[in-house]
C-alpha positions as CSV (number, residue, x, y, z in Angstrom):
1,X,0.1,0.0,-0.2
2,X,1.6,3.2,-1.1
3,X,2.3,5.9,1.8
4,X,0.6,8.9,2.0
5,X,2.1,11.7,1.3
6,X,3.7,14.3,4.2
7,X,2.1,17.4,4.4
8,X,4.7,20.2,4.0
9,X,3.0,21.4,7.0
10,X,4.7,19.3,9.1
11,X,7.7,20.1,7.9
12,X,9.8,23.8,8.0
13,X,7.0,25.9,9.5
14,X,6.7,29.3,11.6
15,X,3.6,29.2,13.6
16,X,2.3,33.0,14.8
17,X,2.1,33.6,18.0
18,X,1.7,36.9,17.6
19,X,2.0,40.0,15.4
20,X,2.7,43.5,16.6
21,X,1.3,46.8,14.6
22,X,2.1,45.2,11.1
23,X,3.8,41.9,9.4
24,X,3.2,41.1,5.9
25,X,3.8,38.4,3.3
26,X,5.9,40.2,0.6
27,X,8.2,39.4,-2.4
28,X,9.6,41.9,-4.8
29,X,5.8,42.8,-6.3
30,X,3.1,42.2,-8.5
31,X,4.0,43.5,-12.2
32,X,2.3,43.5,-15.5
33,X,-1.5,44.6,-14.3
34,X,-1.7,48.1,-13.5
35,X,-3.5,48.6,-16.4
36,X,-6.2,46.6,-14.7
37,X,-5.7,48.8,-11.6
38,X,-4.1,46.6,-10.3
39,X,-1.4,48.2,-8.3
40,X,2.6,47.0,-7.9
41,X,2.8,46.1,-3.7
42,X,5.8,44.5,-2.9
43,X,8.5,45.2,0.1
44,X,9.4,48.9,0.9
45,X,12.9,48.2,1.3
46,X,13.6,45.4,-1.1
47,X,17.7,46.2,-0.9
48,X,16.8,44.8,2.7
49,X,14.7,41.9,1.1
50,X,17.1,41.1,-1.0
51,X,19.7,41.0,1.3
52,X,17.6,38.7,4.0
53,X,16.8,36.4,0.8
54,X,20.7,36.6,-0.1
55,X,21.9,35.0,3.5
56,X,19.8,32.0,2.7
57,X,20.8,31.6,-1.2
58,X,17.7,32.3,-2.0
59,X,16.9,34.4,-5.2
60,X,16.5,38.4,-3.9
61,X,12.3,38.5,-4.6
62,X,11.7,35.3,-3.0
63,X,9.1,35.8,-0.8
64,X,9.3,37.1,3.1
65,X,8.0,38.4,5.9
66,X,7.8,42.4,5.8
67,X,7.8,43.3,9.8
68,X,7.0,47.1,10.7
69,X,7.9,48.1,13.8
70,X,8.1,45.2,15.9
71,X,5.9,42.9,17.9
72,X,6.1,39.7,15.5
73,X,6.2,36.6,17.7
74,X,6.8,33.2,15.6
75,X,7.4,29.9,17.1
76,X,9.5,27.0,15.4
77,X,7.6,24.0,14.7
78,X,10.7,22.0,12.8
79,X,14.4,22.5,13.0
80,X,15.1,25.4,10.4
81,X,17.4,27.9,9.0
82,X,16.2,32.1,8.7
83,X,18.1,35.5,8.3
84,X,16.5,38.5,9.3
85,X,18.1,41.9,7.3
86,X,16.8,45.2,7.6
87,X,15.7,47.6,10.3
88,X,17.1,46.8,14.3
89,X,13.7,45.3,15.6
90,X,15.6,44.2,18.4
91,X,15.5,40.1,17.5
92,X,16.0,37.4,20.1
93,X,15.8,33.8,20.2
94,X,14.0,32.6,23.0
95,X,15.6,36.2,24.9
96,X,18.3,35.8,23.5
97,X,19.8,38.6,21.4
98,X,20.1,38.6,17.7
99,X,22.5,40.6,15.1
100,X,20.1,43.0,13.4
101,X,21.3,41.2,9.8
102,X,22.6,37.4,9.7
103,X,21.1,33.8,9.3
104,X,20.9,31.5,12.3
105,X,19.0,28.4,13.4
106,X,16.1,27.6,14.9
107,X,15.5,24.3,17.2
108,X,11.6,23.0,17.2
109,X,9.7,25.1,19.7
110,X,12.5,28.4,19.9
111,X,10.2,31.9,19.9
112,X,12.0,33.9,17.4
113,X,10.7,37.5,18.8
114,X,10.7,41.3,17.5
115,X,10.4,43.9,20.1
116,X,10.5,47.5,18.9
117,X,12.5,50.1,16.3
118,X,16.5,50.7,17.8
119,X,16.8,51.9,14.0
120,X,14.9,51.9,11.2
121,X,11.8,50.7,11.2
122,X,11.6,47.5,9.3
123,X,13.1,44.2,9.2
124,X,12.6,41.8,7.1
125,X,12.6,37.6,7.3
126,X,13.5,35.0,4.9
127,X,12.8,31.2,5.0
128,X,14.8,28.5,3.3
129,X,13.6,29.4,-1.0
130,X,10.4,31.8,0.1
131,X,7.1,31.2,1.4
132,X,5.4,28.1,0.3
133,X,2.0,29.7,-0.2
134,X,-0.1,30.1,-3.6
135,X,0.7,33.5,-5.4
136,X,-1.6,35.9,-7.4
137,X,-0.6,37.4,-10.8
138,X,2.5,36.0,-10.3
139,X,3.2,37.9,-6.9
140,X,2.5,36.7,-3.0
141,X,2.5,40.2,-2.4
142,X,0.0,41.5,0.1
143,X,-2.0,44.6,-0.9
144,X,-4.5,45.0,1.7
145,X,-6.0,47.9,0.3
146,X,-7.0,45.9,-2.7
147,X,-7.3,42.4,-0.9
148,X,-4.8,40.9,-2.7
149,X,-2.0,38.8,-1.9
150,X,-0.9,37.2,1.5
151,X,-0.9,33.8,2.5
152,X,-5.0,33.7,2.6
153,X,-4.9,35.3,-0.9
154,X,-7.1,37.9,0.6
155,X,-4.7,41.0,1.4
156,X,-4.5,39.8,5.4
157,X,-1.9,40.6,7.3
158,X,-0.2,37.7,9.0
159,X,-2.5,36.5,12.1
160,X,-2.2,34.7,15.6
161,X,-2.0,30.6,14.7
162,X,-0.7,31.2,11.1
163,X,1.8,28.9,9.8
164,X,4.5,30.3,7.6
165,X,5.9,27.1,5.6
166,X,9.3,27.3,3.7
167,X,9.3,26.4,0.3
168,X,12.4,24.5,0.6
169,X,14.0,22.1,3.2
170,X,17.7,23.5,2.7
171,X,19.6,26.5,2.9
172,X,23.0,27.7,1.9
173,X,23.6,30.1,4.8
174,X,26.3,32.9,4.0
175,X,27.4,35.5,5.9
176,X,26.6,39.3,5.7
177,X,29.4,41.0,3.9
178,X,29.1,44.8,5.9
179,X,26.8,45.9,8.1
180,X,23.6,48.0,6.3
181,X,23.4,51.6,7.8
182,X,19.5,52.3,9.0
183,X,18.4,56.1,8.3
184,X,19.4,58.4,11.0
185,X,19.6,62.5,11.5
186,X,18.8,63.3,8.5
187,X,18.7,60.6,4.7
188,X,19.4,61.8,1.4
189,X,17.3,61.0,-1.4
190,X,18.7,61.0,-5.3
191,X,15.3,61.9,-6.8
192,X,15.3,61.6,-11.6
193,X,13.7,64.6,-12.3
194,X,11.3,64.8,-14.7
195,X,7.5,65.1,-15.4
196,X,5.9,68.8,-15.0
197,X,9.4,70.0,-13.4
198,X,9.6,72.9,-15.8
199,X,6.4,74.2,-14.2
200,X,7.7,75.0,-11.0
201,X,8.9,78.2,-9.9
202,X,12.3,79.3,-9.3
203,X,11.9,79.6,-6.0
204,X,10.2,76.5,-5.4
205,X,12.6,74.5,-7.6
206,X,15.3,76.0,-5.1
207,X,13.8,74.8,-1.7
208,X,12.7,72.1,-3.0
209,X,16.2,70.8,-3.5
210,X,18.2,72.9,-1.1
211,X,16.0,72.6,2.1
212,X,15.3,69.4,4.2
213,X,11.8,68.3,5.0
214,X,10.7,66.2,7.6
215,X,8.5,63.0,6.7
216,X,5.2,63.4,8.1
217,X,3.3,61.1,10.6
218,X,0.7,60.4,7.1
219,X,3.1,57.7,6.0
220,X,2.2,54.4,5.2
221,X,2.7,51.5,2.4
222,X,1.2,53.6,0.1
223,X,2.4,57.0,0.5
224,X,5.1,59.3,2.4
225,X,3.8,62.7,3.1
226,X,6.6,65.1,3.6
227,X,6.8,68.8,5.2
228,X,8.3,72.1,4.6
229,X,8.2,74.7,2.2
230,X,5.0,75.2,0.1
231,X,6.2,74.8,-3.6
232,X,4.3,76.2,-6.0
233,X,3.5,75.0,-9.7
234,X,2.1,77.2,-12.2
235,X,0.4,74.4,-14.3
236,X,-3.4,74.6,-14.4
237,X,-5.2,71.7,-14.5
238,X,-4.2,68.1,-15.7
239,X,-5.2,65.3,-17.2
240,X,-4.5,61.9,-15.0
241,X,-1.6,60.1,-16.0
242,X,0.7,56.7,-14.8
243,X,2.2,57.2,-11.5
244,X,6.0,55.2,-11.4
245,X,7.5,54.1,-8.0
246,X,8.8,56.3,-5.9
247,X,6.8,59.6,-7.7
248,X,6.8,62.8,-5.6
249,X,3.6,64.2,-6.3
250,X,2.7,68.3,-4.9
251,X,-0.7,68.6,-4.1
252,X,-2.2,72.0,-3.9
253,X,-1.1,72.4,-0.3
254,X,2.3,72.4,-1.8
255,X,3.9,70.0,0.3
256,X,4.7,66.4,-1.8
257,X,4.0,62.9,-1.4
258,X,6.6,60.5,-2.1
259,X,4.5,57.5,-3.7
260,X,5.0,54.2,-2.8
261,X,4.7,50.3,-3.6
262,X,1.3,50.2,-2.7
263,X,0.1,53.7,-4.3
264,X,-2.5,54.1,-6.6
265,X,-1.9,53.2,-10.6
266,X,-2.9,57.2,-12.3
267,X,-3.1,60.4,-10.9
268,X,-3.2,64.2,-11.7
269,X,-0.9,66.0,-9.5
270,X,2.0,67.6,-11.1
271,X,5.4,65.9,-10.1
272,X,8.7,66.9,-9.5
273,X,10.1,63.8,-10.5
274,X,10.3,60.3,-9.2
275,X,12.8,59.0,-6.7
276,X,15.9,56.0,-7.6
277,X,15.0,52.3,-6.7
278,X,17.9,52.5,-4.0
279,X,16.0,56.0,-2.4
280,X,12.2,54.4,-2.3
281,X,14.2,51.1,0.0
282,X,15.8,54.1,2.0
283,X,12.8,56.3,2.3
284,X,11.0,52.8,3.8
285,X,13.4,52.8,6.3
286,X,12.3,56.8,7.7
287,X,10.4,57.3,10.9
288,X,8.3,60.3,10.9
289,X,10.3,63.3,12.0
290,X,13.2,61.9,9.9
291,X,14.7,64.9,8.2
292,X,15.7,64.0,4.4
293,X,16.9,66.2,1.5
294,X,16.1,65.4,-2.2
295,X,19.1,65.3,-4.7
296,X,18.9,65.6,-8.3
297,X,20.5,62.4,-10.2
298,X,20.3,61.5,-13.9
299,X,18.5,58.3,-14.9
300,X,21.8,57.2,-15.7
301,X,23.6,57.6,-12.0
302,X,20.0,55.9,-10.6
303,X,20.4,53.0,-12.9
304,X,24.0,52.2,-12.3
305,X,23.6,52.2,-8.5
306,X,20.3,49.9,-9.0
307,X,22.2,48.0,-11.4
308,X,25.6,48.0,-9.2
309,X,22.9,46.7,-5.8
310,X,22.0,43.9,-8.0
311,X,25.4,42.6,-9.2
312,X,26.3,42.7,-4.9
313,X,23.4,39.5,-5.3
314,X,25.1,37.5,-7.7
């Protein structure tokens, strides 16, 4: 008689004991569907997710857990290797302090816990091979507003009792080649100018790139509002157009909004341009009140920095 197949749920898995403010399944995002009104989603700090995956030998865009502000507790159902990268959220294993960036082994019954931010906002947890779940439109990325992705396919954040099942039974563990630096004090965000920038008056453009901005408390995965000098655009009405990742829109109050992964797909406010991919990841780690400066760069400069980051994982 044939033996029954062993359920993946009995192998490499973590069980959620507590969730904290927000813990989401995220990968690189959902692409090729914005013409349908489906947004990108994906890890806000894609670089930290990539490093967490690299530490286990995964593809950089494999699905992991984005842990915002801490509070997540997971119990190992079996022995498994995991990795964390990104913000220092005071991670511990059965109360023993862990480095903010590194791979380690969890024995059955051990609890991995994240406390609260010490540097940065979001930590990323990788499992061997990624997370075993059913993708939607080629991605597991959770977008709560659109009720897409995640473990349940309906855009839900992690809940107590959820099982995170590793997509592979083995991992190729590595050591972090350097210690990533989280934004503290003041952060510089590279911006590729374009769109309607010529319609802003000279005083506004000088202020945009020569004065500091503060990250407002009105910030989430859809976008981050900045407070600072009021920018004035001489453009009248606009026809709505596609919105790229990192677009810096300026509404009538003159306070920029930087649109991120869960943004709407079209918008009608004038734009200074868009942050580079590297700057978008950096912004994802900036807490409210962080001082930032916008630094104009060329598309070629932004592309070179992006390709250099990808090359580090090869």
